[in-house]
C-alpha positions in Angstrom: 44.2 -27.8 -45.9 40.7 -28.9 -45.0 37.8 -26.1 -44.3 35.0 -26.4 -41.6 32.8 -28.8 -43.3 35.5 -31.3 -43.6 36.1 -32.2 -39.9 32.2 -32.8 -38.8 31.8 -36.6 -38.9 28.0 -36.8 -41.2 26.8 -39.2 -38.5 27.4 -36.7 -35.3 24.0 -36.1 -33.6 21.9 -33.8 -35.2 24.0 -33.0 -38.1 22.5 -33.6 -41.6 19.2 -35.1 -40.4 16.1 -34.6 -41.6 13.5 -32.1 -40.9 11.5 -34.8 -39.6 14.0 -36.1 -37.4 14.5 -32.8 -36.3 10.7 -32.5 -35.1 11.0 -36.2 -33.5 14.1 -35.0 -30.9 12.4 -32.0 -30.4 9.1 -34.0 -29.1 11.6 -36.2 -26.8 12.4 -33.5 -25.1 11.2 -32.4 -22.2 10.5 -28.9 -21.1 12.5 -27.6 -18.0 11.3 -25.4 -15.6 13.0 -23.5 -12.2 11.9 -24.7 -9.1 11.7 -23.1 -5.4 12.7 -26.6 -3.9 14.3 -25.4 -0.6 12.6 -22.6 0.1 13.0 -22.6 3.8 17.1 -23.1 2.8 16.8 -19.5 2.0 19.7 -16.8 4.3 18.5 -14.0 1.9 22.1 -13.5 0.2 20.6 -12.4 -2.7 23.5 -14.5 -4.8 20.5 -16.2 -7.2 19.4 -12.9 -8.2 22.8 -10.9 -9.2 23.9 -14.3 -11.1 20.6 -14.0 -12.8 21.0 -10.4 -14.2 24.6 -10.6 -14.6 24.5 -13.8 -17.0 21.6 -12.8 -18.8 21.8 -8.9 -18.8 25.6 -8.2 -18.4 25.0 -6.2 -15.2 24.9 -7.3 -11.5 21.7 -5.4 -11.2 19.2 -6.8 -8.0 16.4 -4.6 -10.6 17.2 -6.5 -13.3 16.9 -10.3 -12.1 14.0 -12.4 -12.8 14.4 -14.3 -9.2 12.9 -12.6 -6.8 14.1 -12.8 -3.0 11.5 -11.5 -0.5 11.3 -11.1 3.3 8.3 -12.0 5.3 8.7 -10.6 8.6 11.7 -8.2 8.4 15.2 -9.3 9.0 14.3 -11.8 11.8 11.5 -13.1 9.0 12.1 -15.8 6.4 12.7 -16.0 3.0 10.3 -16.4 0.2 12.1 -16.9 -3.2 9.5 -16.1 -6.2 9.9 -17.2 -9.5 8.0 -17.7 -12.6 6.0 -20.8 -12.5 6.0 -21.1 -16.2 2.1 -21.8 -16.3 -0.2 -23.6 -18.2 -2.3 -20.9 -19.2 0.0 -18.2 -18.4 -2.1 -14.5 -17.4 0.7 -12.5 -18.7 0.3 -13.8 -22.4 -3.1 -12.7 -22.2 -2.4 -9.4 -21.1 0.5 -8.3 -23.3 -0.8 -5.9 -25.7 2.1 -5.9 -28.0 2.7 -9.6 -27.9 5.7 -9.5 -26.3 5.0 -12.2 -24.1 4.8 -14.9 -26.3 3.9 -18.8 -25.5 5.1 -21.1 -27.7 3.8 -25.3 -28.2 5.8 -26.0 -26.0 4.4 -24.6 -23.4 7.4 -21.8 -23.0 6.7 -18.0 -22.1 9.2 -16.2 -24.7 10.1 -12.8 -24.1 10.8 -10.3 -27.4 12.1 -7.2 -25.4 11.8 -5.5 -28.7 8.2 -5.7 -28.5 7.7 -4.5 -24.8 6.2 -0.9 -24.6 6.5 -1.0 -20.5 3.0 -0.7 -19.7 3.2 -3.4 -16.8 0.0 -4.9 -17.9 2.1 -8.5 -17.5 3.2 -7.2 -14.2 0.0 -7.1 -13.6 -1.7 -9.8 -14.3 1.0 -12.4 -12.5 -0.8 -13.9 -10.0 3.1 -14.4 -8.3 4.5 -11.0 -8.8 6.9 -12.9 -10.6 7.6 -10.2 -13.4 9.0 -6.9 -12.8 9.8 -4.0 -14.6 13.5 -2.8 -15.2 15.1 1.1 -15.1 14.0 1.2 -18.8 10.7 0.3 -18.1 10.8 -3.4 -19.7 9.6 -6.0 -18.6 12.0 -8.8 -16.5 10.8 -12.9 -16.8 13.1 -16.1 -16.0 13.1 -17.7 -19.1 14.3 -21.1 -17.0 17.3 -21.2 -17.8 19.0 -22.3 -14.8 21.8 -20.1 -14.5 21.6 -19.4 -11.1 21.4 -22.7 -9.5 25.0 -23.1 -9.4 25.3 -19.8 -7.2 23.1 -20.5 -4.8 25.6 -22.2 -2.1 22.7 -23.6 0.2 20.8 -25.2 -2.9 17.3 -23.7 -2.8 16.8 -23.7 -6.3 17.0 -26.6 -9.3 15.5 -27.2 -12.6 12.7 -30.0 -12.9 11.0 -31.3 -16.2 7.5 -30.3 -16.7 4.8 -32.6 -18.1 2.8 -31.1 -21.2 
């Protein structure tokens, strides 16, 4: 009987490549971020918010969604979709006293939930208020996974490549 290592072809992409090849491959990949491409199409159904929380936390909760759909002018007004802009020099990272928000070399901001003390400094520092605190007092921030896109019935959201 063959073991699992015998079943992998050595020429498969990413298998058996050297460290330098792995770095070159990462350099070729562009960073992607979530974009509110068509805000005028939003009907306020909140599907993106429920999808975000369900996929990323395992619970359908508006409070645990990293996307915010807000009304502008009550029920008859337009909707505004607020999502992290993936800033080049993110004020949320600078404001975090514990290092729970870390900006990687490729520009991505990664959230380390275990380091978050729930002080809210990141939420206050975010210029567009895309970061909030959940019921446990931990930060909720978009990680630009794009899972919400498939659940938006009107194509409001899309992924875009970001130049470094």
